[in-house]
C-alpha positions as CSV (number, residue, x, y, z in Angstrom):
1,M,100.8,93.8,61.9
2,Y,101.3,90.8,64.1
3,P,100.5,87.3,62.8
4,R,97.0,86.1,63.7
5,F,96.9,84.5,67.2
6,P,95.5,81.0,67.4
7,D,91.9,81.1,68.7
8,A,90.8,79.3,71.8
9,G,89.8,76.1,69.9
10,E,93.1,76.0,68.0
11,R,95.0,76.5,71.2
12,K,93.1,73.7,72.9
13,Q,94.0,71.3,70.0
14,M,97.7,72.4,70.3
15,M,97.6,71.7,74.0
16,M,96.1,68.2,73.6
17,K,98.7,67.4,70.9
18,K,101.6,68.4,73.2
19,Q,100.1,66.4,76.1
20,E,100.1,63.2,74.0
21,N,103.8,62.7,74.4
22,D,105.5,64.0,77.6
23,M,108.9,63.9,75.8
24,S,107.7,66.8,73.7
25,K,107.1,69.0,76.7
26,A,109.4,71.7,78.0
27,D,112.0,71.2,80.6
28,I,111.4,74.6,82.1
29,G,109.1,77.5,81.5
30,L,109.9,81.2,81.7
31,I,107.6,84.1,82.2
32,G,108.7,87.6,81.2
33,L,110.1,88.2,77.8
34,A,112.1,91.4,78.3
35,V,115.7,91.3,77.1
36,M,117.0,89.4,80.2
37,G,114.2,86.8,79.9
38,Q,114.6,86.3,76.1
39,N,118.4,85.9,76.5
40,L,118.0,83.3,79.3
41,V,115.6,81.3,77.1
42,L,118.0,81.3,74.2
43,N,120.8,80.3,76.5
44,M,118.8,77.4,77.9
45,N,117.8,76.3,74.4
46,D,121.5,76.5,73.2
47,N,122.3,74.1,76.1
48,G,119.7,71.6,74.9
49,Y,116.7,72.5,77.0
50,A,113.2,72.8,75.7
51,V,111.6,76.0,77.0
52,A,108.0,77.2,77.2
53,V,107.6,81.0,77.2
54,Y,104.8,83.3,78.3
55,N,104.5,87.1,78.5
56,R,101.6,89.1,79.7
57,T,101.5,91.0,76.4
58,S,101.0,88.4,73.7
59,G,102.5,90.6,71.1
60,K,105.9,90.4,72.8
61,T,105.6,86.6,72.7
62,E,104.9,86.7,69.0
63,D,107.8,89.1,68.4
64,F,110.2,86.8,70.2
65,I,109.0,83.6,68.5
66,N,109.1,85.2,65.0
67,G,112.4,87.0,65.8
68,P,115.2,85.8,68.0
69,A,113.6,82.4,68.6
70,Q,112.6,81.6,65.0
71,D,113.8,78.3,63.7
72,R,114.0,77.0,67.3
73,P,111.2,74.3,67.5
74,E,112.0,73.6,71.2
75,I,110.9,77.0,72.3
76,F,107.1,76.7,72.8
77,P,105.0,79.9,72.9
78,A,101.9,80.1,75.2
79,Y,99.2,82.7,75.3
80,E,97.5,81.7,78.6
81,L,98.9,80.6,81.9
82,E,97.0,77.3,81.9
83,E,98.3,76.5,78.4
84,F,101.8,77.5,79.6
85,V,101.8,75.2,82.6
86,S,100.4,72.3,80.6
87,M,103.5,72.4,78.4
88,L,105.9,71.6,81.3
89,K,107.3,68.3,82.4
90,R,106.7,67.3,86.1
91,P,107.8,68.6,88.5
92,R,107.0,71.8,86.7
93,R,109.7,74.4,86.8
94,V,108.5,78.0,86.2
95,M,111.0,80.9,86.2
96,L,109.7,84.4,86.7
97,M,111.7,87.2,85.0
98,V,109.4,90.1,85.9
99,K,109.6,93.3,87.9
100,A,110.3,92.8,91.5
101,G,107.6,93.3,94.2
102,E,103.9,93.1,93.6
103,V,104.2,91.8,90.1
104,V,106.0,88.7,91.3
105,D,103.3,88.0,93.9
106,K,100.5,88.5,91.3
107,F,102.1,86.0,89.0
108,I,102.6,83.5,91.8
109,Q,98.9,83.8,92.7
110,A,97.8,83.3,89.1
111,L,100.0,80.2,88.7
112,L,99.0,78.4,91.9
113,P,95.6,77.1,90.6
114,H,97.5,75.3,87.8
115,L,100.3,73.8,89.9
116,E,100.5,70.8,92.1
117,N,102.6,69.5,95.0
118,G,106.3,69.5,94.3
119,D,106.2,72.0,91.4
120,I,108.8,74.7,91.5
121,I,108.6,78.5,91.1
122,I,111.8,80.4,90.5
123,D,112.1,84.2,91.0
124,G,115.0,85.4,88.9
125,G,114.4,89.1,89.4
126,N,116.1,91.6,91.7
127,S,113.7,90.8,94.6
128,H,114.3,92.1,98.1
129,F,115.4,89.1,100.3
130,P,112.6,89.5,102.9
131,D,110.1,88.9,100.1
132,S,111.9,85.7,99.2
133,N,111.9,84.7,102.9
134,R,108.1,85.1,102.9
135,R,107.5,83.4,99.6
136,T,109.6,80.4,100.5
137,R,107.6,80.0,103.7
138,E,104.1,80.7,102.2
139,L,104.6,78.4,99.2
140,E,106.0,75.6,101.2
141,E,102.8,75.6,103.2
142,K,101.0,75.1,99.8
143,G,103.3,72.3,98.7
144,I,105.1,74.4,96.2
145,L,108.9,74.7,96.2
146,F,110.3,78.2,95.8
147,I,113.8,79.4,94.7
148,G,114.8,83.0,95.0
149,T,117.6,83.3,92.4
150,G,120.0,86.2,91.9
151,V,121.1,86.5,88.3
152,S,123.9,88.8,87.4
153,G,125.7,89.7,84.2
154,G,123.2,91.9,82.4
155,E,121.9,91.2,78.9
156,E,125.2,89.7,77.6
157,G,125.6,87.5,80.7
158,A,122.1,86.2,80.4
159,R,122.8,85.2,76.8
160,R,126.2,83.8,77.1
161,G,126.5,82.7,80.8
162,P,125.5,84.7,83.9
163,S,126.4,84.3,87.5
164,I,123.5,82.5,89.2
165,M,122.8,82.6,93.0
166,P,119.9,80.3,93.9
167,G,118.5,80.0,97.4
168,G,115.2,78.9,99.0
169,N,113.7,75.5,99.4
170,E,116.6,73.1,99.0
171,H,114.4,70.2,97.9
172,A,114.1,72.0,94.6
173,W,117.8,72.3,93.9
174,R,118.3,68.9,92.3
175,W,115.6,69.7,89.8
176,V,117.1,72.9,88.6
177,K,120.8,72.3,89.2
178,P,121.6,70.8,85.8
179,I,119.9,73.7,83.9
180,F,121.3,76.5,86.0
181,Q,124.9,75.1,86.0
182,D,124.7,74.4,82.3
183,I,123.7,77.9,81.4
184,S,125.9,79.7,83.9
185,A,129.3,81.3,83.2
186,K,132.3,79.1,83.7
187,T,135.7,79.9,85.3
188,S,138.9,79.3,83.4
189,D,138.9,75.9,85.1
190,G,135.5,75.0,83.8
191,E,133.7,75.4,87.1
192,A,130.1,76.7,86.9
193,C,129.5,80.1,88.4
194,C,126.4,78.7,90.1
195,E,126.0,76.8,93.4
196,W,123.3,76.4,96.0
197,V,123.5,79.4,98.4
198,G,121.2,78.4,101.2
199,D,117.7,78.6,102.7
200,A,114.9,81.1,102.1
201,G,116.0,84.5,100.8
202,S,119.8,83.9,101.0
203,G,120.2,83.8,97.2
204,H,118.6,87.2,96.8
205,Y,120.6,88.5,99.8
206,V,123.9,87.4,98.2
207,K,122.8,89.0,95.0
208,M,122.0,92.2,96.9
209,V,125.4,92.3,98.5
210,H,126.9,91.6,95.0
211,N,125.1,94.7,93.7
212,G,126.3,96.8,96.7
213,I,129.9,95.8,96.0
214,E,129.2,96.7,92.4
215,Y,128.1,100.2,93.5
216,G,131.4,100.5,95.4
217,D,133.6,99.3,92.6
218,M,132.0,101.7,90.1
219,Q,132.3,104.7,92.5
220,L,136.0,103.9,93.1
221,I,136.7,103.8,89.4
222,T,134.9,107.1,88.9
223,E,137.0,108.8,91.6
224,A,140.2,107.5,89.9
225,Y,138.8,108.9,86.6
226,Q,138.2,112.3,88.1
227,L,141.6,112.5,89.7
228,M,143.4,111.7,86.5
229,K,141.2,113.9,84.3
230,E,140.8,117.0,86.5
231,G,143.8,116.6,88.8
232,L,146.4,115.5,86.2
233,G,144.7,116.9,83.1
234,M,145.0,113.6,81.2
235,N,143.1,113.3,77.9
236,H,140.9,110.4,77.0
237,D,143.5,108.6,74.9
238,Q,145.7,108.6,78.0
239,L,142.8,107.5,80.2
240,H,142.0,104.7,77.8
241,E,145.6,103.5,77.8
242,T,145.8,103.7,81.6
243,F,142.7,101.6,82.2
244,A,143.8,99.1,79.5
245,R,147.1,98.7,81.4
246,W,145.3,98.4,84.7
247,N,143.2,95.6,83.2
248,Q,146.3,93.6,82.7
249,G,147.3,93.6,86.3
250,P,145.7,93.0,89.7
251,L,142.7,95.2,88.9
252,D,141.8,93.0,85.9
253,S,138.0,93.0,86.0
254,Y,134.9,93.6,83.9
255,L,134.3,97.1,85.2
256,I,137.9,98.2,84.5
257,E,137.5,96.6,81.0
258,I,134.4,98.5,80.1
259,T,135.8,101.7,81.5
260,R,138.7,101.2,79.1
261,D,136.3,100.9,76.2
262,I,134.2,103.9,77.3
263,M,137.2,106.2,77.4
264,A,137.9,105.2,73.7
265,F,134.4,105.7,72.5
266,R,133.7,108.8,70.3
267,D,130.4,110.2,69.2
268,E,129.4,111.2,65.7
269,N,131.5,114.4,66.0
270,G,134.6,112.4,67.0
271,E,134.4,113.7,70.6
272,P,134.5,111.6,73.8
273,L,130.9,110.5,74.4
274,V,131.3,110.1,78.2
275,E,131.8,113.9,78.6
276,K,128.4,114.6,77.0
277,I,126.6,112.4,79.5
278,L,124.8,114.3,82.3
279,D,126.5,113.7,85.6
280,T,123.5,112.4,87.5
281,A,123.6,108.7,88.5
282,G,120.5,106.6,88.8
283,Q,120.0,103.6,91.0
284,K,117.5,100.7,91.3
285,G,117.7,100.2,95.1
286,T,119.9,97.2,95.7
287,G,122.8,99.4,96.9
288,K,120.4,101.2,99.3
289,W,119.1,97.9,100.5
290,T,122.6,96.8,101.3
291,G,123.3,99.9,103.3
292,I,120.0,99.5,105.2
293,S,120.8,95.9,106.0
294,A,124.2,96.9,107.2
295,L,122.8,99.5,109.6
296,E,120.2,97.0,110.9
297,L,122.8,94.3,111.5
298,G,125.4,96.8,112.9
299,V,128.1,96.0,110.3
300,P,130.3,98.9,109.2
301,V,129.8,98.6,105.4
302,T,131.0,102.2,104.9
303,L,132.3,102.0,101.4
304,I,129.1,100.8,99.8
305,G,127.2,103.4,101.9
306,E,129.4,106.2,100.5
307,A,128.9,104.9,97.0
308,V,125.1,105.1,97.5
309,F,125.4,108.6,98.9
310,S,127.6,109.7,96.0
311,R,124.8,108.8,93.6
312,T,122.3,110.7,95.6
313,L,124.7,113.7,95.7
314,S,125.1,113.5,92.0
315,A,121.3,113.7,91.6
316,L,121.4,117.2,93.2
317,K,122.6,118.6,89.8
318,D,120.8,121.9,89.8
319,E,121.6,122.6,93.5
320,R,125.3,121.7,92.8
321,V,125.4,124.2,89.9
322,R,124.1,127.0,92.2
323,A,126.5,126.0,95.0
324,S,129.4,126.1,92.6
325,E,128.7,129.8,92.1
326,K,128.8,130.5,95.8
327,L,131.4,128.1,97.2
328,S,135.0,127.7,96.2
329,G,137.7,125.2,97.0
330,P,141.5,125.3,97.1
331,D,143.3,127.1,94.4
332,S,146.0,124.6,93.8
333,R,147.4,122.5,90.9
334,F,149.1,119.2,90.8
335,N,152.9,119.7,90.5
336,G,154.2,116.3,91.3
337,D,155.3,113.2,89.4
338,A,152.2,112.3,87.3
339,K,153.5,108.8,86.4
340,Q,154.1,108.0,90.1
341,F,150.7,109.4,91.0
342,V,149.0,107.1,88.5
343,D,150.9,104.1,89.8
344,D,149.9,105.1,93.3
345,L,146.3,105.4,92.2
346,E,146.3,101.8,90.8
347,Q,147.6,100.6,94.2
348,A,145.0,102.7,96.0
349,L,142.2,101.2,94.0
350,L,143.4,97.7,94.9
351,F,143.5,98.6,98.6
352,A,140.0,100.1,98.5
353,K,138.6,97.2,96.5
354,I,139.9,94.8,99.2
355,I,138.2,96.9,101.9
356,S,134.9,96.9,100.0
357,Y,134.8,93.1,99.6
358,T,136.0,92.7,103.2
359,Q,132.9,94.7,104.3
360,G,130.6,92.8,102.0
361,F,131.6,89.4,103.3
362,M,131.4,90.6,106.9
363,L,127.8,91.7,106.1
364,M,126.9,88.3,104.6
365,R,128.5,86.5,107.7
366,E,126.3,88.6,110.1
367,A,123.2,88.1,108.0
368,A,123.8,84.3,107.9
369,E,124.0,84.2,111.7
370,E,120.9,86.4,112.0
371,N,118.9,84.3,109.6
372,G,120.3,80.8,110.3
373,W,121.8,80.5,106.8
374,K,124.8,78.2,106.1
375,L,126.7,80.2,103.5
376,N,129.8,78.9,101.8
377,Y,131.8,82.0,101.2
378,G,134.4,80.3,99.0
379,S,131.5,79.1,96.7
380,I,130.1,82.7,96.7
381,A,133.4,84.0,95.5
382,L,133.5,81.3,92.8
383,M,130.0,82.3,91.7
384,W,131.2,85.8,91.2
385,R,134.3,84.8,89.2
386,G,132.5,84.9,85.9
387,G,129.4,86.2,84.2
388,C,128.6,88.9,86.7
389,I,129.3,92.6,86.8
390,I,131.9,92.4,89.5
391,R,133.7,89.5,88.0
392,S,137.5,89.7,88.3
393,A,140.6,87.6,88.8
394,F,140.8,89.1,92.3
395,L,137.9,86.9,93.4
396,G,140.0,83.8,93.0
397,K,142.1,85.0,96.0
398,I,138.9,85.4,98.1
399,K,137.9,81.9,97.3
400,D,141.3,80.6,98.3
401,A,141.1,82.5,101.6
402,Y,137.7,81.1,102.6
403,D,138.6,77.6,101.3
404,A,141.6,77.6,103.6
405,N,139.7,79.1,106.5
406,P,135.9,78.9,106.3
407,G,135.6,80.6,109.6
408,L,137.7,83.6,108.5
409,P,136.2,86.7,110.3
410,S,137.6,89.2,107.8
411,L,139.6,89.1,104.6
412,L,142.1,91.4,106.3
413,M,143.0,88.5,108.6
414,D,144.0,86.4,105.7
415,D,147.8,86.4,105.0
416,Y,147.5,87.3,101.3
417,F,145.1,90.2,101.8
418,R,146.9,91.4,104.9
419,D,150.1,91.6,102.9
420,V,148.5,93.5,100.0
421,V,146.9,96.2,102.2
422,T,150.1,96.6,104.2
423,R,152.0,97.1,100.9
424,T,149.5,99.4,99.2
425,Q,148.3,101.6,102.1
426,G,151.2,104.1,101.5
427,A,150.0,104.7,98.0
428,L,146.4,105.3,99.1
429,R,147.6,107.8,101.8
430,R,149.6,109.7,99.2
431,V,146.6,109.8,96.8
432,L,144.2,111.0,99.5
433,A,146.6,113.8,100.6
434,Q,146.8,115.0,97.0
435,A,143.1,114.7,96.4
436,I,142.5,116.9,99.5
437,Q,145.0,119.5,98.3
438,L,143.2,119.6,94.9
439,G,139.7,119.7,96.4
440,I,138.6,116.6,94.4
441,P,136.0,114.5,96.3
442,V,137.0,110.9,96.9
443,P,134.5,109.5,99.4
444,T,134.9,105.8,98.8
445,L,138.7,106.0,98.7
446,S,138.6,108.0,101.9
447,T,136.3,105.7,103.8
448,A,138.4,102.7,102.8
449,L,141.4,104.1,104.6
450,A,139.3,105.3,107.6
451,F,137.8,101.8,108.0
452,F,141.3,100.2,107.8
453,D,142.8,102.6,110.3
454,G,139.8,102.0,112.6
455,Y,139.8,98.2,112.2
456,R,143.5,97.9,113.1
457,S,143.2,100.2,116.2
458,V,143.5,98.6,119.6
459,R,141.8,101.6,121.1
460,L,139.3,104.0,119.5
461,P,137.8,107.2,121.0
462,A,134.5,105.5,121.7
463,N,135.4,105.6,125.4
464,L,134.8,109.4,125.2
465,L,131.6,108.9,123.2
466,Q,130.3,106.5,125.8
467,A,131.2,108.9,128.6
468,Q,129.2,111.6,126.8
469,R,126.2,109.2,126.4
470,D,126.3,108.4,130.1
471,Y,126.7,112.1,131.0
472,F,123.6,113.3,129.2
473,G,121.5,110.1,129.1
474,A,122.7,107.8,131.8
475,H,123.4,105.1,129.1
476,T,126.1,103.4,131.2
477,Y,129.5,102.2,130.1
478,E,131.8,99.2,130.6
479,R,135.3,99.6,132.1
480,V,138.7,98.3,130.9
481,D,139.6,97.2,134.4
482,R,136.4,95.1,134.9
483,A,134.9,92.1,133.2
484,R,133.0,92.6,129.9
485,G,129.3,92.7,130.4
486,E,129.4,94.6,133.6
487,F,127.9,98.1,133.2
488,F,128.5,101.3,135.3
489,H,126.9,104.7,135.6
490,T,128.4,107.9,137.0
491,N,126.6,110.8,138.5
492,W,128.8,113.3,136.5
493,T,127.2,116.5,137.7
494,G,126.4,115.5,141.3
495,S,122.7,116.1,140.6
496,G,121.8,113.4,138.1
497,G,121.2,110.6,140.6
498,N,122.2,107.0,140.2
499,V,119.3,105.8,137.9
500,S,120.7,104.5,134.6
501,S,119.1,103.9,131.2
502,G,118.7,100.5,129.6
503,T,121.3,99.2,127.2
504,Y,121.1,97.4,123.8
505,D,123.5,96.2,121.2
506,A,123.4,97.9,117.8
């Protein structure tokens, strides 16, 4: 049984008492008391902030107040939105930690009658950036400041310090900056993993790309796992030791760290739990959104795309089982130097990781140009240094690259990263050759090398592709012996005429 809720009269008296002294009011309010919301509230309170809380289901509010938030007098429960808003200092700061999409819009509409000019709404969920673009614009017309905020780090990050990526109406930043930077993760130098990203939906866009890179990192690690387990026949103790060693080197990161721990985890029978988990991966959409945005903007974000497709292929479990009974691969076994292969694999992962981040930052650059955002790429790398799922020592080098050259078109054009991929490409080529011989799929490792070889090529076979397009569709082409921007059409068959199709840039 839950404790008795205060009735309307009692709540009104409580509201009046809180209004008597503004100093007793909350610095910020949070709506949505699932685990992420609860942990952010506790984090805020740990850092000296009074927080008002509200959840659509009153029972969840009571459970929180009488559970994790007990003996915390500066966490104020509210049972109605009007009561919740009345507890907040002006300008009122309301953070939504609710399901993305329609639920966010419904809460915004419910809040508006209780807010006034200059109040601030913060959406901390995984919202799609076009929604944040729209909300920033619509709320500004009503005098309300909106911040679309990417929050990464999962439950533990929310409790101890997440990476926070705010963007939207910049007039709101000074009112939330102290709170966000106090509760965020810190680098080893004490810098907050939180800085203003830019206008409108830029915060949620950067979070989306973060999640896309996360998809890529996870898929790369799973490919390394399969190569070592099935290709080399390594047991889980050996896998644990390998990932532990990798976590001490250039691959040092949260995802390598937790993979190390997963390999060591045993179930109640003393057997590796990971092998009893069904091999079908889920997804919530942010990786797919990243791929769609890349296609719309014409940026070759191939590694994240392959990571998304790998998850969708894994979901075809029943079909794959049937296919395995009909289709066979090569009948070959690894007969090389296992230690050298594992060392090569470590270098191959580093190479592919650089390609993934290169593509992600290329996408953010194109999106910034398309949307008129002024993104600071060094600051973004800093925000990802701690608290978030893709946090790694590697990101410090990305920050250095963009701090030295804010206009850097690609990480591969930075001296440090150019030297690393030049040095490690041989290892990746050897790993891929072996994977092909063994018949083990490595889509993200493969596409990393394909992108690199394409990006460094002075001439690609797109000239033939364009000739084909002009042959069957009169789509025209440019010539290497003429100025760029001048288009030509050839009557290839002698009967097609000289009328050409229009052109466009993808």
